[in-house]
Backbone as JSON Lines, residues from 0, in Angstrom:
{"i":0,"aa":"M","n":[-6.93,3.2,26.6],"ca":[-8.27,2.66,25.67],"c":[-9.28,2.4,26.69]}
{"i":1,"aa":"G","n":[-8.98,2.07,27.4],"ca":[-10.88,2.28,28.48],"c":[-10.25,1.05,29.05]}
{"i":2,"aa":"R","n":[-11.09,-0.19,29.07],"ca":[-11.09,-1.36,30.6],"c":[-10.42,-2.02,29.52]}
{"i":3,"aa":"R","n":[-9.62,-2.48,30.06],"ca":[-8.56,-3.95,29.54],"c":[-8.97,-4.87,29.63]}
{"i":4,"aa":"I","n":[-9.11,-5.98,28.25],"ca":[-9.31,-7.18,28.08],"c":[-8.3,-8.13,28.01]}
{"i":5,"aa":"K","n":[-8.76,-9.41,29.26],"ca":[-7.88,-10.17,29.46],"c":[-7.93,-11.99,28.78]}
{"i":6,"aa":"Q","n":[-8.61,-12.57,29.04],"ca":[-8.79,-13.45,27.54],"c":[-9.43,-13.18,26.14]}
{"i":7,"aa":"H","n":[-8.85,-13.85,25.58],"ca":[-8.96,-14.15,24.7],"c":[-8.26,-12.13,23.47]}
{"i":8,"aa":"T","n":[-7.31,-11.94,23.54],"ca":[-7.42,-11.09,22.93],"c":[-6.88,-11.8,21.35]}
{"i":9,"aa":"S","n":[-6.94,-10.17,20.62],"ca":[-6.43,-10.45,19.09],"c":[-4.16,-10.29,19.14]}
{"i":10,"aa":"P","n":[-4.17,-10.05,18.44],"ca":[-2.09,-9.25,18.2],"c":[-2.99,-8.25,17.86]}
{"i":11,"aa":"L","n":[-3.68,-7.99,17.19],"ca":[-3.98,-6.47,16.79],"c":[-4.8,-5.95,18.3]}
{"i":12,"aa":"Y","n":[-5.71,-5.57,18.75],"ca":[-5.92,-4.92,20.05],"c":[-4.17,-5.26,21.22]}
{"i":13,"aa":"E","n":[-3.35,-6.39,21.03],"ca":[-2.25,-5.99,21.68],"c":[-1.86,-4.84,21.45]}
{"i":14,"aa":"I","n":[-0.98,-4.5,19.95],"ca":[-0.48,-4.08,19.24],"c":[-1.04,-2.5,19.82]}
{"i":15,"aa":"L","n":[-2.08,-3.09,19.12],"ca":[-3.5,-1.56,19.65],"c":[-2.87,-0.12,21.47]}
{"i":16,"aa":"D","n":[-3.58,-1.25,22.28],"ca":[-2.63,-1.7,23.27],"c":[-1.57,-0.98,23.46]}
{"i":17,"aa":"S","n":[-0.79,-1.97,23.58],"ca":[0.75,-1.17,24.24],"c":[0.68,-0.39,23.02]}
{"i":18,"aa":"A","n":[0.49,0.23,22.22],"ca":[0.3,2.11,21.26],"c":[-0.38,3.33,22.38]}
{"i":19,"aa":"K","n":[-1.02,2.44,22.52],"ca":[-2.03,3.11,24.07],"c":[-1.95,4.07,22.01]}
{"i":20,"aa":"V","n":[-3.07,3.31,21.59],"ca":[-4.11,4.07,20.52],"c":[-5.09,4.32,20.72]}
{"i":21,"aa":"R","n":[-6.64,5.2,20.73],"ca":[-7.64,4.58,21.27],"c":[-8.8,4.67,20.66]}
{"i":22,"aa":"A","n":[-9.82,3.96,20.52],"ca":[-9.81,3.11,20.06],"c":[-10.2,3.96,18.8]}
{"i":23,"aa":"N","n":[-11.83,5.01,19.57],"ca":[-12.37,6.06,18.97],"c":[-11.28,6.84,17.66]}
{"i":24,"aa":"K","n":[-10.02,6.99,17.99],"ca":[-9.18,7.63,17.62],"c":[-8.91,7.57,15.57]}
{"i":25,"aa":"I","n":[-9.41,5.76,15.56],"ca":[-9.72,5.09,13.67],"c":[-10.42,4.65,13.78]}
{"i":26,"aa":"E","n":[-10.24,5.64,12.08],"ca":[-11.23,5.4,10.61],"c":[-11.26,4.06,10.62]}
{"i":27,"aa":"T","n":[-12.59,4.26,10.52],"ca":[-13.45,2.27,9.61],"c":[-13.48,2.48,8.39]}
{"i":28,"aa":"I","n":[-12.39,2.3,8.02],"ca":[-12.97,2.23,6.11],"c":[-14.58,0.8,6.11]}
{"i":29,"aa":"G","n":[-15.67,1.14,5.39],"ca":[-16.17,0.42,5.0],"c":[-15.92,-0.59,3.64]}
{"i":30,"aa":"T","n":[-16.39,-2.38,3.62],"ca":[-16.1,-2.59,2.41],"c":[-16.79,-1.37,2.06]}
{"i":31,"aa":"G","n":[-16.78,-2.43,0.23],"ca":[-17.97,-1.6,-1.36],"c":[-17.93,-2.62,-2.26]}
{"i":32,"aa":"T","n":[-19.19,-3.51,-2.88],"ca":[-19.59,-4.11,-3.22],"c":[-19.73,-4.12,-4.19]}
{"i":33,"aa":"K","n":[-18.43,-5.1,-4.98],"ca":[-19.2,-4.24,-7.16],"c":[-19.4,-5.45,-7.78]}
{"i":34,"aa":"A","n":[-20.4,-4.81,-8.18],"ca":[-20.84,-6.01,-10.08],"c":[-19.98,-6.93,-10.29]}
{"i":35,"aa":"P","n":[-20.55,-7.89,-10.79],"ca":[-19.93,-9.05,-10.95],"c":[-19.46,-8.36,-12.45]}
{"i":36,"aa":"T","n":[-20.01,-8.1,-13.1],"ca":[-19.54,-7.49,-14.4],"c":[-18.44,-6.15,-14.59]}
{"i":37,"aa":"W","n":[-18.03,-5.86,-12.79],"ca":[-16.98,-4.64,-12.7],"c":[-15.65,-5.66,-13.14]}
{"i":38,"aa":"R","n":[-14.37,-4.58,-13.57],"ca":[-12.88,-5.01,-13.91],"c":[-12.17,-3.87,-13.86]}
{"i":39,"aa":"N","n":[-11.14,-4.28,-13.62],"ca":[-10.58,-3.85,-12.84],"c":[-9.7,-2.82,-14.39]}
{"i":40,"aa":"R","n":[-9.85,-1.99,-14.37],"ca":[-8.92,-1.02,-15.26],"c":[-7.12,-1.0,-15.1]}
{"i":41,"aa":"V","n":[-7.11,-1.32,-14.33],"ca":[-5.18,-0.51,-13.95],"c":[-4.65,-1.87,-13.57]}
{"i":42,"aa":"K","n":[-3.75,-2.62,-14.59],"ca":[-2.32,-2.84,-15.12],"c":[-1.19,-3.2,-14.06]}
{"i":43,"aa":"T","n":[-1.81,-4.48,-12.48],"ca":[-0.53,-4.26,-11.17],"c":[0.66,-5.55,-12.47]}
{"i":44,"aa":"V","n":[1.72,-5.39,-12.48],"ca":[2.85,-5.84,-12.26],"c":[3.85,-5.95,-11.41]}
{"i":45,"aa":"I","n":[4.73,-6.65,-10.93],"ca":[5.47,-6.79,-9.79],"c":[6.6,-7.67,-10.54]}
{"i":46,"aa":"A","n":[8.34,-7.16,-10.99],"ca":[9.19,-6.88,-11.53],"c":[10.39,-8.32,-10.32]}
{"i":47,"aa":"T","n":[10.71,-8.46,-10.05],"ca":[11.4,-9.37,-9.13],"c":[12.31,-8.84,-9.71]}
{"i":48,"aa":"T","n":[13.69,-8.65,-10.63],"ca":[14.39,-8.24,-11.06],"c":[14.96,-7.0,-11.19]}
{"i":49,"aa":"R","n":[16.12,-6.72,-11.44],"ca":[16.61,-4.67,-12.7],"c":[16.37,-5.37,-13.85]}
{"i":50,"aa":"E","n":[16.5,-6.14,-14.35],"ca":[16.46,-6.18,-14.94],"c":[14.74,-6.42,-16.02]}
{"i":51,"aa":"D","n":[13.57,-7.51,-14.88],"ca":[12.64,-7.48,-16.15],"c":[12.17,-6.19,-15.19]}
{"i":52,"aa":"A","n":[11.89,-5.38,-14.9],"ca":[11.46,-4.02,-14.44],"c":[12.81,-2.95,-15.1]}
{"i":53,"aa":"I","n":[13.02,-2.65,-15.71],"ca":[13.82,-2.28,-16.95],"c":[13.04,-2.74,-18.6]}
{"i":54,"aa":"Q","n":[13.14,-3.46,-18.4],"ca":[12.11,-4.56,-20.1],"c":[10.95,-4.33,-19.13]}
{"i":55,"aa":"L","n":[10.35,-4.91,-19.09],"ca":[8.29,-4.01,-18.35],"c":[8.2,-2.63,-19.12]}
{"i":56,"aa":"V","n":[9.05,-1.7,-18.42],"ca":[9.25,0.44,-18.5],"c":[9.36,0.06,-20.26]}
{"i":57,"aa":"N","n":[10.32,0.25,-20.56],"ca":[10.88,-0.53,-22.01],"c":[9.5,-0.35,-22.85]}
{"i":58,"aa":"N","n":[9.01,-1.56,-22.76],"ca":[7.71,-1.97,-23.11],"c":[5.88,-1.57,-22.96]}
{"i":59,"aa":"D","n":[6.33,-1.28,-22.04],"ca":[5.15,-0.21,-21.6],"c":[4.12,1.45,-22.03]}
{"i":60,"aa":"E","n":[3.69,1.03,-23.12],"ca":[3.0,2.58,-23.82],"c":[2.24,3.92,-22.72]}
{"i":61,"aa":"S","n":[1.75,2.68,-21.85],"ca":[0.78,3.51,-21.02],"c":[1.02,5.04,-20.37]}
{"i":62,"aa":"D","n":[0.78,6.19,-20.4],"ca":[0.71,7.51,-20.15],"c":[0.42,7.69,-18.62]}
{"i":63,"aa":"I","n":[0.15,7.56,-18.08],"ca":[0.05,7.24,-16.59],"c":[1.1,5.95,-16.34]}
{"i":64,"aa":"K","n":[1.68,5.85,-15.58],"ca":[2.44,4.52,-14.22],"c":[3.1,5.6,-12.95]}
{"i":65,"aa":"I","n":[2.67,4.48,-12.11],"ca":[3.35,4.45,-10.64],"c":[4.57,3.24,-10.45]}
{"i":66,"aa":"Y","n":[5.22,3.9,-10.38],"ca":[6.71,2.4,-9.71],"c":[6.48,3.14,-7.84]}
{"i":67,"aa":"T","n":[6.45,1.84,-7.05],"ca":[5.98,1.86,-6.07],"c":[7.69,1.04,-5.61]}
{"i":68,"aa":"D","n":[7.93,1.48,-4.17],"ca":[8.61,0.82,-3.62],"c":[8.46,0.45,-2.28]}
{"i":69,"aa":"G","n":[9.04,-0.85,-1.13],"ca":[8.62,-1.26,-0.07],"c":[9.74,-1.52,0.15]}
{"i":70,"aa":"S","n":[10.52,-1.49,1.42],"ca":[11.84,-2.21,1.8],"c":[11.91,-2.28,3.52]}
{"i":71,"aa":"S","n":[12.44,-3.16,4.19],"ca":[12.66,-3.47,5.83],"c":[14.49,-3.57,5.76]}
{"i":72,"aa":"H","n":[15.02,-2.01,6.51],"ca":[16.06,-2.83,6.58],"c":[17.12,-2.41,7.39]}
{"i":73,"aa":"D","n":[17.79,-2.56,8.08],"ca":[17.69,-2.19,10.36],"c":[16.92,-2.02,11.14]}
{"i":74,"aa":"G","n":[15.48,-2.72,11.43],"ca":[14.92,-2.82,11.36],"c":[13.43,-1.34,11.7]}
{"i":75,"aa":"G","n":[13.9,-0.36,10.24],"ca":[12.85,0.33,9.76],"c":[12.28,-0.27,8.69]}
{"i":76,"aa":"V","n":[10.99,0.4,8.41],"ca":[10.93,0.21,6.93],"c":[10.25,2.1,5.82]}
{"i":77,"aa":"G","n":[10.18,1.65,5.38],"ca":[11.07,2.98,3.75],"c":[9.92,2.19,3.29]}
{"i":78,"aa":"A","n":[9.35,3.0,2.2],"ca":[8.79,3.5,1.43],"c":[8.2,4.01,0.37]}
{"i":79,"aa":"A","n":[8.21,3.89,-1.48],"ca":[8.9,5.65,-1.88],"c":[7.95,5.37,-3.24]}
{"i":80,"aa":"A","n":[6.94,6.0,-3.71],"ca":[6.66,6.66,-5.02],"c":[6.65,7.43,-6.0]}
{"i":81,"aa":"V","n":[6.84,7.05,-6.95],"ca":[6.41,7.96,-8.69],"c":[6.3,7.85,-9.16]}
{"i":82,"aa":"L","n":[5.53,9.65,-9.78],"ca":[4.19,8.94,-10.33],"c":[3.97,9.99,-11.68]}
{"i":83,"aa":"T","n":[4.26,9.35,-13.31],"ca":[5.42,9.81,-13.91],"c":[3.15,9.54,-15.16]}
{"i":84,"aa":"Q","n":[3.58,10.5,-15.72],"ca":[2.14,11.42,-16.34],"c":[2.47,11.89,-18.06]}
{"i":85,"aa":"G","n":[2.69,10.97,-18.94],"ca":[2.57,11.95,-20.16],"c":[4.34,12.42,-20.5]}
{"i":86,"aa":"I","n":[4.21,13.76,-20.47],"ca":[5.69,13.67,-20.48],"c":[5.5,15.53,-19.51]}
{"i":87,"aa":"R","n":[5.59,15.6,-18.5],"ca":[4.66,16.58,-16.81],"c":[6.02,15.72,-16.19]}
{"i":88,"aa":"P","n":[6.95,16.38,-15.46],"ca":[7.29,16.18,-14.53],"c":[7.05,15.12,-13.86]}
{"i":89,"aa":"A","n":[7.53,14.19,-12.66],"ca":[7.37,12.74,-12.55],"c":[7.49,13.17,-11.56]}
{"i":90,"aa":"R","n":[6.64,13.18,-10.45],"ca":[5.9,13.92,-8.85],"c":[7.2,12.42,-7.6]}
{"i":91,"aa":"I","n":[7.22,12.72,-7.27],"ca":[7.63,12.03,-6.1],"c":[7.39,12.2,-4.43]}
{"i":92,"aa":"A","n":[7.31,10.77,-4.08],"ca":[7.03,11.12,-1.89],"c":[7.43,10.38,-1.62]}
């Protein structure tokens, strides 16, 4: 990463430095501004139990649905996503 900063390092800097990540290889994503009248057209629902999730799915009439799950087990992290759109086959990642 170049010259090592010795004082007042942030936790993010420590992580990047220990992983030997070069600063010029990091993508910077700028923040976008939105008009005060902007409204999100995506509905986000978080179910805390399996029964709640089943009930939400059964009551939702949306054409496009995306289901995600993130988990941590034995020091590892996993994630999954499923997209359904009408009668098309589900896409899983």
